[in-house]
KELO-328292 format. One record per residue (C-alpha): residue number from 1; x, y, z. Coordinates in pm, 1 decimal, padded with zeros to 6 digits. Layout:
KELO-328292
resi->NUM u->X v->Y w->Z
...
end
This chain:
KELO-328292
resi->1 u->09686.3 v->09959.9 w->12977.7
resi->2 u->09361.7 v->10007.3 w->13149.0
resi->3 u->09122.8 v->09724.3 w->13068.3
resi->4 u->08759.9 v->09842.9 w->12973.1
resi->5 u->08491.0 v->09580.6 w->12989.0
resi->6 u->08104.7 v->09620.2 w->12931.3
resi->7 u->07887.3 v->09378.7 w->13127.7
resi->8 u->07528.4 v->09340.2 w->13005.4
resi->9 u->07283.8 v->09113.1 w->13178.8
resi->10 u->06934.6 v->09157.1 w->13345.8
resi->11 u->07039.7 v->08944.1 w->13646.1
resi->12 u->07187.8 v->09189.6 w->13900.9
resi->13 u->07324.0 v->08888.8 w->14114.1
resi->14 u->07502.0 v->08749.9 w->13813.4
resi->15 u->07650.1 v->09083.2 w->13728.7
resi->16 u->07772.2 v->09122.5 w->14092.4
resi->17 u->07939.3 v->08792.4 w->14097.7
resi->18 u->08105.4 v->08844.9 w->13759.4
resi->19 u->08217.6 v->09188.8 w->13859.9
resi->20 u->08387.7 v->09036.8 w->14166.6
resi->21 u->08575.8 v->08773.3 w->13966.0
resi->22 u->08711.4 v->09043.4 w->13731.0
resi->23 u->08815.5 v->09276.1 w->14004.1
resi->24 u->09025.7 v->09001.5 w->14142.6
resi->25 u->09209.4 v->08967.2 w->13807.8
resi->26 u->09207.8 v->09329.9 w->13704.8
resi->27 u->09176.2 v->09570.1 w->14012.9
resi->28 u->09204.9 v->09873.5 w->13806.2
resi->29 u->08969.6 v->09771.8 w->13521.8
resi->30 u->08684.8 v->10000.3 w->13403.1
resi->31 u->08373.8 v->09771.0 w->13421.2
resi->32 u->08037.5 v->09929.1 w->13308.9
resi->33 u->07711.2 v->09751.4 w->13390.4
resi->34 u->07392.4 v->09764.6 w->13184.0
resi->35 u->07077.0 v->09587.5 w->13209.4
resi->36 u->06936.8 v->09455.1 w->12846.2
resi->37 u->06711.3 v->09732.0 w->12793.7
resi->38 u->06971.9 v->10016.4 w->12842.8
resi->39 u->07150.3 v->10188.3 w->12545.8
resi->40 u->07467.1 v->10049.1 w->12429.0
resi->41 u->07556.5 v->10319.2 w->12157.1
resi->42 u->07908.0 v->10349.1 w->12307.3
resi->43 u->08014.3 v->09970.7 w->12268.4
resi->44 u->08319.2 v->10059.3 w->12051.5
resi->45 u->08490.6 v->10221.4 w->12351.7
resi->46 u->08525.7 v->09884.0 w->12531.4
resi->47 u->08774.4 v->09596.3 w->12487.7
resi->48 u->08543.2 v->09331.7 w->12561.8
resi->49 u->08175.7 v->09275.2 w->12601.2
resi->50 u->08038.6 v->09016.3 w->12850.3
resi->51 u->07682.6 v->08948.6 w->12725.3
resi->52 u->07412.7 v->08765.7 w->12916.9
resi->53 u->07160.8 v->08568.4 w->12739.4
resi->54 u->06866.7 v->08571.1 w->12686.5
resi->55 u->06784.1 v->08952.2 w->12742.8
resi->56 u->06432.0 v->09109.2 w->12748.6
resi->57 u->06286.5 v->08760.6 w->12661.4
resi->58 u->06453.6 v->08717.3 w->12335.5
resi->59 u->06434.0 v->08365.9 w->12179.8
resi->60 u->06730.1 v->08377.9 w->11955.2
resi->61 u->07047.0 v->08572.7 w->11937.4
resi->62 u->06903.7 v->08915.8 w->11836.0
resi->63 u->07112.9 v->09118.9 w->12094.6
resi->64 u->07427.2 v->08943.0 w->12008.2
resi->65 u->07384.9 v->08988.2 w->11631.9
resi->66 u->07281.7 v->09352.8 w->11663.8
resi->67 u->07582.6 v->09447.5 w->11856.8
resi->68 u->07816.5 v->09247.4 w->11612.2
resi->69 u->07684.0 v->09459.2 w->11316.0
resi->70 u->07821.5 v->09776.7 w->11467.1
resi->71 u->08156.8 v->09877.9 w->11323.5
resi->72 u->08399.1 v->09871.7 w->11606.1
resi->73 u->08220.3 v->09635.1 w->11835.5
resi->74 u->08478.8 v->09442.7 w->12036.1
resi->75 u->08471.8 v->09076.3 w->12087.7
resi->76 u->08163.8 v->08947.4 w->12279.6
resi->77 u->08175.6 v->08666.7 w->12523.9
resi->78 u->07846.9 v->08504.7 w->12579.7
resi->79 u->07679.6 v->08383.8 w->12910.8
resi->80 u->07373.3 v->08179.7 w->12905.7
resi->81 u->07166.0 v->07967.2 w->13122.9
resi->82 u->07148.6 v->07706.6 w->12844.5
resi->83 u->07463.3 v->07487.4 w->12835.5
resi->84 u->07449.2 v->07199.9 w->12577.7
resi->85 u->07710.9 v->07188.8 w->12313.8
resi->86 u->07458.7 v->07252.2 w->12016.2
resi->87 u->07377.7 v->07589.6 w->12165.9
resi->88 u->07739.6 v->07690.1 w->12210.8
resi->89 u->07780.9 v->07616.5 w->11839.4
resi->90 u->07495.3 v->07820.7 w->11754.5
resi->91 u->07621.4 v->08111.8 w->11979.0
resi->92 u->07966.3 v->08109.6 w->11805.7
resi->93 u->07810.0 v->08096.9 w->11454.9
resi->94 u->07603.4 v->08400.8 w->11562.0
resi->95 u->07911.2 v->08600.7 w->11630.9
resi->96 u->08018.6 v->08522.0 w->11998.8
resi->97 u->08379.1 v->08505.2 w->12047.3
resi->98 u->08339.4 v->08252.5 w->12326.6
resi->99 u->08067.1 v->08098.5 w->12534.9
resi->100 u->08039.2 v->07994.8 w->12895.3
resi->101 u->07733.9 v->07829.3 w->13080.7
resi->102 u->07616.9 v->08080.6 w->13362.4
resi->103 u->07614.5 v->07794.8 w->13622.3
resi->104 u->07975.6 v->07689.7 w->13544.9
resi->105 u->08186.9 v->07995.5 w->13498.2
resi->106 u->08550.7 v->07889.0 w->13577.8
resi->107 u->08747.2 v->08216.7 w->13688.9
resi->108 u->09062.0 v->08082.6 w->13540.0
resi->109 u->08900.5 v->07991.1 w->13202.6
resi->110 u->08712.2 v->08313.1 w->13190.9
resi->111 u->09024.5 v->08533.8 w->13257.8
resi->112 u->09231.9 v->08345.1 w->12975.4
resi->113 u->08948.2 v->08399.6 w->12741.0
resi->114 u->08928.1 v->08760.9 w->12816.1
resi->115 u->09331.6 v->08796.2 w->12800.5
resi->116 u->09309.8 v->08616.7 w->12454.9
resi->117 u->09068.9 v->08866.5 w->12310.5
resi->118 u->09251.6 v->09155.2 w->12448.4
resi->119 u->09578.0 v->09037.6 w->12272.7
resi->120 u->09394.6 v->08983.2 w->11959.8
resi->121 u->09240.2 v->09331.7 w->11957.7
resi->122 u->09566.0 v->09508.2 w->12050.6
resi->123 u->09608.7 v->09671.7 w->11701.4
resi->124 u->09256.6 v->09777.1 w->11636.4
resi->125 u->09179.3 v->09962.0 w->11986.4
resi->126 u->09386.4 v->10276.6 w->11928.9
resi->127 u->09206.1 v->10369.3 w->11631.4
resi->128 u->08867.0 v->10350.3 w->11815.6
resi->129 u->08992.2 v->10546.6 w->12097.2
resi->130 u->09144.0 v->10826.1 w->11884.3
resi->131 u->08819.6 v->10831.5 w->11694.9
resi->132 u->08616.5 v->10861.7 w->12008.6
resi->133 u->08841.2 v->11130.2 w->12179.1
resi->134 u->08807.3 v->11347.6 w->11867.5
resi->135 u->08436.0 v->11277.9 w->11837.2
resi->136 u->08440.3 v->11058.1 w->11528.4
resi->137 u->08278.1 v->10723.7 w->11465.5
resi->138 u->08476.4 v->10459.5 w->11286.3
resi->139 u->08276.5 v->10307.5 w->10975.3
resi->140 u->08515.3 v->10075.9 w->10812.3
resi->141 u->08874.0 v->09972.9 w->10796.3
resi->142 u->09030.0 v->10060.7 w->10473.5
resi->143 u->09389.8 v->09914.5 w->10531.6
resi->144 u->09598.8 v->09743.0 w->10797.0
resi->145 u->09962.7 v->09655.8 w->10806.5
resi->146 u->10213.8 v->09561.7 w->11066.0
resi->147 u->10271.6 v->09893.4 w->11191.7
resi->148 u->09974.5 v->10119.0 w->11053.7
resi->149 u->09605.4 v->10105.3 w->10993.1
resi->150 u->09362.3 v->10332.9 w->10804.3
resi->151 u->08994.0 v->10379.5 w->10894.0
resi->152 u->08696.5 v->10550.3 w->10730.0
resi->153 u->08538.2 v->10782.5 w->11014.9
resi->154 u->08264.4 v->11031.9 w->11029.1
resi->155 u->08205.9 v->11303.0 w->11287.2
resi->156 u->07940.9 v->11201.5 w->11548.2
resi->157 u->07769.7 v->11537.8 w->11497.1
resi->158 u->07757.9 v->11504.2 w->11127.0
resi->159 u->07990.6 v->11649.2 w->10860.0
resi->160 u->08253.7 v->11549.2 w->10612.3
resi->161 u->08397.9 v->11193.8 w->10640.1
resi->162 u->08764.3 v->11154.0 w->10695.8
resi->163 u->09040.1 v->10879.0 w->10668.6
resi->164 u->09224.3 v->10807.5 w->10995.3
resi->165 u->09575.0 v->10675.2 w->10983.4
resi->166 u->09706.5 v->10515.6 w->11306.0
resi->167 u->10077.4 v->10438.4 w->11335.8
resi->168 u->10216.8 v->10225.6 w->11618.0
resi->169 u->10558.0 v->10284.4 w->11763.1
resi->170 u->10747.3 v->09953.8 w->11787.3
resi->171 u->11121.0 v->10024.3 w->11817.9
resi->172 u->11234.0 v->09683.4 w->11858.4
resi->173 u->11076.2 v->09573.0 w->11535.2
resi->174 u->11202.6 v->09857.3 w->11327.5
resi->175 u->10912.3 v->10097.8 w->11388.7
resi->176 u->11114.1 v->10378.0 w->11550.2
resi->177 u->11218.6 v->10527.9 w->11219.1
resi->178 u->10871.7 v->10507.0 w->11067.4
resi->179 u->10721.2 v->10662.3 w->11388.8
resi->180 u->10959.4 v->10962.0 w->11378.0
resi->181 u->10912.6 v->11005.9 w->10993.7
resi->182 u->10539.3 v->10985.2 w->11043.9
resi->183 u->10532.0 v->11284.4 w->11276.5
resi->184 u->10775.1 v->11519.1 w->11102.9
resi->185 u->10613.6 v->11439.8 w->10768.9
resi->186 u->10267.2 v->11504.9 w->10856.2
resi->187 u->10358.3 v->11809.2 w->11050.2
resi->188 u->10491.3 v->11961.2 w->10748.7
resi->189 u->10208.4 v->11842.5 w->10523.4
resi->190 u->09937.4 v->11983.3 w->10764.1
resi->191 u->10065.0 v->12334.0 w->10671.0
resi->192 u->10014.7 v->12298.1 w->10312.6
resi->193 u->09665.5 v->12401.0 w->10158.7
resi->194 u->09670.8 v->12310.8 w->09792.6
resi->195 u->09372.2 v->12167.9 w->09590.6
resi->196 u->09609.2 v->11883.6 w->09465.5
resi->197 u->09741.6 v->11777.8 w->09796.5
resi->198 u->09524.5 v->11575.4 w->10038.9
resi->199 u->09410.6 v->11779.8 w->10325.5
resi->200 u->09530.8 v->11707.7 w->10671.3
resi->201 u->09261.4 v->11800.8 w->10941.7
resi->202 u->09422.6 v->11685.1 w->11258.6
resi->203 u->09748.1 v->11523.7 w->11382.1
resi->204 u->09795.9 v->11386.1 w->11734.4
resi->205 u->10018.1 v->11161.8 w->11964.5
resi->206 u->09914.9 v->10959.7 w->12266.6
resi->207 u->10142.3 v->10693.6 w->12431.6
resi->208 u->10308.8 v->10471.4 w->12177.7
resi->209 u->10055.7 v->10572.0 w->11897.7
resi->210 u->10012.2 v->10850.2 w->11649.3
resi->211 u->09724.9 v->10940.4 w->11432.5
resi->212 u->09614.5 v->11180.4 w->11141.7
resi->213 u->09277.8 v->11275.1 w->11031.0
resi->214 u->09282.3 v->11347.8 w->10662.5
resi->215 u->09044.3 v->11415.1 w->10371.3
resi->216 u->08879.1 v->11121.7 w->10244.4
resi->217 u->08890.7 v->11087.0 w->09857.4
resi->218 u->08617.2 v->10853.0 w->09737.9
resi->219 u->08638.9 v->10866.3 w->09347.9
resi->220 u->08925.1 v->10606.1 w->09305.6
resi->221 u->09282.5 v->10613.3 w->09206.0
resi->222 u->09474.7 v->10706.8 w->08888.7
resi->223 u->09597.5 v->10341.7 w->08888.4
resi->224 u->09241.0 v->10233.1 w->08832.4
resi->225 u->09212.0 v->10468.2 w->08537.5
resi->226 u->09508.4 v->10317.3 w->08355.7
resi->227 u->09344.4 v->09994.0 w->08223.0
resi->228 u->09363.0 v->10142.5 w->07889.6
resi->229 u->09598.2 v->10445.2 w->07748.6
resi->230 u->09451.8 v->10797.7 w->07819.1
resi->231 u->09393.2 v->11066.8 w->07561.2
resi->232 u->09688.4 v->11311.7 w->07547.0
resi->233 u->09476.5 v->11607.1 w->07673.6
resi->234 u->09366.3 v->11410.0 w->07969.9
resi->235 u->09705.2 v->11275.4 w->08063.4
resi->236 u->09862.3 v->11611.9 w->08039.8
resi->237 u->09567.6 v->11761.6 w->08244.4
resi->238 u->09661.9 v->11514.9 w->08530.1
resi->239 u->10023.8 v->11587.4 w->08480.0
resi->240 u->09970.6 v->11945.6 w->08545.6
resi->241 u->09783.2 v->11897.1 w->08864.4
resi->242 u->10041.5 v->11666.8 w->08988.2
resi->243 u->10322.7 v->11898.8 w->08910.8
resi->244 u->10129.6 v->12181.4 w->09078.5
resi->245 u->10097.3 v->11946.2 w->09392.3
resi->246 u->10471.8 v->11891.3 w->09369.0
resi->247 u->10540.4 v->12271.0 w->09347.2
resi->248 u->10335.6 v->12302.2 w->09671.8
resi->249 u->10510.7 v->12025.8 w->09875.5
resi->250 u->10866.3 v->12101.2 w->09751.1
resi->251 u->10801.7 v->12455.8 w->09857.3
resi->252 u->10762.3 v->12319.7 w->10220.3
resi->253 u->11062.8 v->12118.9 w->10196.4
resi->254 u->10887.8 v->11797.0 w->10151.5
resi->255 u->10971.3 v->11525.2 w->09872.6
resi->256 u->10706.9 v->11287.9 w->09801.9
resi->257 u->10958.2 v->10992.7 w->09700.7
resi->258 u->10692.6 v->10736.1 w->09633.4
resi->259 u->10499.5 v->10913.8 w->09362.3
resi->260 u->10308.1 v->10641.1 w->09156.7
resi->261 u->09945.7 v->10610.4 w->09005.6
resi->262 u->09814.2 v->10430.7 w->09321.6
resi->263 u->09904.7 v->10737.8 w->09538.3
resi->264 u->09699.1 v->10994.7 w->09314.3
resi->265 u->09335.0 v->10988.8 w->09418.8
resi->266 u->09040.9 v->11163.3 w->09283.3
resi->267 u->08746.4 v->11363.0 w->09422.5
resi->268 u->08392.9 v->11344.0 w->09291.1
resi->269 u->08441.5 v->11670.3 w->09108.5
resi->270 u->08716.2 v->11517.9 w->08902.7
resi->271 u->08998.6 v->11686.4 w->09080.7
resi->272 u->09294.9 v->11491.0 w->09201.3
resi->273 u->09522.0 v->11494.5 w->09520.4
resi->274 u->09835.9 v->11325.1 w->09616.0
resi->275 u->09818.6 v->11091.4 w->09908.5
resi->276 u->10021.8 v->10855.1 w->10114.9
resi->277 u->10333.5 v->11049.0 w->10209.5
resi->278 u->10463.3 v->10753.8 w->10417.5
resi->279 u->10807.3 v->10783.9 w->10224.1
resi->280 u->10798.5 v->11179.2 w->10194.7
resi->281 u->11073.8 v->11358.6 w->10372.0
resi->282 u->11152.1 v->11702.3 w->10494.5
resi->283 u->11454.2 v->11807.1 w->10314.6
resi->284 u->11613.3 v->11997.4 w->10601.7
resi->285 u->11597.1 v->11673.7 w->10830.1
resi->286 u->11660.6 v->11400.5 w->10558.7
resi->287 u->12002.6 v->11305.1 w->10671.4
resi->288 u->11914.3 v->11266.3 w->11033.1
resi->289 u->11594.0 v->11061.2 w->10970.6
resi->290 u->11677.8 v->10814.8 w->10679.2
resi->291 u->12053.1 v->10788.9 w->10716.7
resi->292 u->12269.4 v->10683.8 w->10432.6
resi->293 u->12230.7 v->10373.9 w->10181.9
resi->294 u->11857.2 v->10319.9 w->10225.3
resi->295 u->11614.9 v->10273.7 w->09930.2
resi->296 u->11266.4 v->10402.6 w->09962.6
resi->297 u->11008.3 v->10389.5 w->09682.2
resi->298 u->10852.7 v->10167.1 w->09419.2
resi->299 u->11110.1 v->10048.8 w->09157.6
resi->300 u->10878.3 v->10106.9 w->08849.7
resi->301 u->10876.0 v->10476.7 w->08912.0
resi->302 u->11204.4 v->10536.4 w->09114.4
resi->303 u->11466.2 v->10776.1 w->08964.0
resi->304 u->11815.2 v->10638.2 w->08893.3
resi->305 u->11970.7 v->10814.2 w->09196.4
resi->306 u->11683.5 v->10697.4 w->09428.3
resi->307 u->11729.5 v->10332.9 w->09304.5
resi->308 u->12102.5 v->10346.2 w->09396.0
resi->309 u->12044.7 v->10510.9 w->09731.9
resi->310 u->12206.3 v->10818.0 w->09647.6
resi->311 u->12107.2 v->11180.4 w->09735.1
resi->312 u->11758.4 v->11286.9 w->09604.6
resi->313 u->11576.6 v->11609.5 w->09557.4
resi->314 u->11275.8 v->11755.7 w->09383.1
resi->315 u->11413.5 v->11627.2 w->09044.2
resi->316 u->11344.1 v->11274.2 w->09168.6
resi->317 u->10978.3 v->11332.7 w->09191.3
resi->318 u->10992.4 v->11492.1 w->08848.8
resi->319 u->11149.1 v->11173.9 w->08714.2
resi->320 u->10862.8 v->10961.0 w->08880.0
resi->321 u->10593.8 v->11197.2 w->08723.7
resi->322 u->10782.5 v->11127.5 w->08374.6
resi->323 u->10729.4 v->10752.3 w->08436.7
resi->324 u->10359.7 v->10813.7 w->08502.2
resi->325 u->10327.9 v->11033.1 w->08196.1
resi->326 u->10459.8 v->10751.3 w->07977.5
resi->327 u->10215.2 v->10484.2 w->08132.5
resi->328 u->09925.0 v->10732.1 w->08091.7
resi->329 u->09994.4 v->10763.0 w->07713.7
resi->330 u->10091.0 v->10395.4 w->07652.7
resi->331 u->09915.1 v->10189.4 w->07912.2
resi->332 u->10261.4 v->10031.1 w->08005.6
resi->333 u->10537.0 v->10115.1 w->08245.9
resi->334 u->10857.9 v->10254.3 w->08092.1
resi->335 u->11071.1 v->09965.6 w->08223.8
resi->336 u->10956.5 v->09621.3 w->08293.2
resi->337 u->11180.8 v->09327.2 w->08396.8
resi->338 u->11154.8 v->08989.0 w->08585.0
resi->339 u->11305.5 v->09140.2 w->08908.1
resi->340 u->11292.5 v->09477.1 w->09087.8
resi->341 u->11677.4 v->09511.7 w->09084.6
resi->342 u->11671.9 v->09466.2 w->08694.3
resi->343 u->11408.1 v->09755.5 w->08671.6
resi->344 u->11633.1 v->09968.6 w->08886.5
resi->345 u->11925.6 v->09895.1 w->08662.5
resi->346 u->11715.4 v->09979.5 w->08353.1
resi->347 u->11632.8 v->10327.0 w->08488.5
resi->348 u->11994.2 v->10419.9 w->08513.2
resi->349 u->12129.7 v->10247.0 w->08196.6
resi->350 u->11863.9 v->10150.5 w->07932.1
resi->351 u->11776.5 v->10386.3 w->07634.7
resi->352 u->11476.4 v->10637.5 w->07726.7
resi->353 u->11133.7 v->10473.5 w->07616.8
resi->354 u->10986.6 v->10596.3 w->07302.1
resi->355 u->10622.5 v->10717.9 w->07269.9
resi->356 u->10409.0 v->10590.6 w->06991.6
resi->357 u->10387.8 v->10799.7 w->06666.1
resi->358 u->10072.5 v->10978.0 w->06767.4
resi->359 u->10234.7 v->11124.2 w->07077.3
resi->360 u->10578.8 v->11204.2 w->06907.4
resi->361 u->10536.9 v->11563.0 w->06977.9
resi->362 u->10564.0 v->11496.9 w->07349.5
resi->363 u->10889.4 v->11296.5 w->07330.5
resi->364 u->11112.7 v->11578.7 w->07409.4
resi->365 u->10905.1 v->11666.6 w->07733.1
resi->366 u->10927.2 v->11305.5 w->07835.9
resi->367 u->11297.1 v->11282.5 w->07759.7
resi->368 u->11364.9 v->11585.8 w->07976.8
resi->369 u->11152.0 v->11442.1 w->08262.1
resi->370 u->11315.0 v->11097.6 w->08234.9
resi->371 u->11686.4 v->11211.3 w->08187.5
resi->372 u->11920.6 v->10979.7 w->08381.5
resi->373 u->12139.9 v->11274.7 w->08485.2
resi->374 u->11937.7 v->11508.0 w->08727.4
resi->375 u->12115.6 v->11797.1 w->08581.7
resi->376 u->11945.0 v->11750.0 w->08246.4
resi->377 u->11585.0 v->11715.8 w->08399.0
resi->378 u->11351.7 v->11994.4 w->08474.6
resi->379 u->11506.5 v->12153.6 w->08779.9
resi->380 u->11177.0 v->12228.7 w->08955.7
resi->381 u->10799.7 v->12162.0 w->08921.8
resi->382 u->10754.7 v->12519.5 w->08842.1
resi->383 u->10989.2 v->12496.4 w->08547.2
resi->384 u->10782.3 v->12179.4 w->08424.7
resi->385 u->10460.2 v->12373.5 w->08475.9
resi->386 u->10600.2 v->12661.8 w->08257.7
resi->387 u->10699.2 v->12412.1 w->07970.2
resi->388 u->10345.2 v->12241.4 w->07999.2
end
């Protein structure tokens, strides 16, 4: 990995000396030099900033604080003429990752500090570089996990905001399967153009990371709207849109396999779209990718066959949608227990949940969606839509 460092200071001699020390440790490093008055709009493309103090006659930590306020700003190591411990504490409070007196810069301590910041920033840098490569600016981090992160980004020249998902390939940590699924799932989804499926704008791979740029849905999730039961016409309207989305993805050979209220998001105009196909599968490569005996999904919405690691198809997504319909109408999940395994057992063995009296007319629809035997369910999303 090439180390990218930004050195900002008004003292040319100090910059020259510091650069020589950096070159001794990282001969291939990219080190950019700036005077204090020069622009630093591209700060997010660097791994660490080495910032002199003061700049342009500043009295406080104005430049340090201004840089830290920019999203994507890397760690800042501050170098100052002043060297007392009270000043150092103030610098750290203002946002510096570390502090060195200019008159006593130990090469060993400096390289150790930079290495520590490089290690700490390992998971965030790929997102910044993908965004810069595609001319986007990262605005905020929406989610982060062991193997993936999601960012909010906007085009540098203006336009629609997007959600950036970055996945890291870590074979020895179990990430290999995730990485392969990521690529195959989203290649299939990128072909789909349907109003109720999140739009995929771009998909790319570089080294051991992959990214997608997708539509950013900013009006909340269905889960956030289920604090109270929904009126029947509202619930059925949502079910129609979700079923239409399932018809579209199933037509491309993709199963969602983690259909739940949190994975249904809304646009400002009130339409909804399915998101987070992290567990979606292309039917034609299902066996090669997942193998046998693995369970994917969320127990509260999981079909009996999925919960028991049996073969799944489009009818499993329809079962999950039935669980969501019950929750939309009642405000409760169809099966609740003290452990996930008991919930999985109930999906396959408990009596089918009953709707309250005011929704009794929808019981036959629900019973067919939640049939334990897939052969007794709706056989396709198109068939469900016709019945609706």
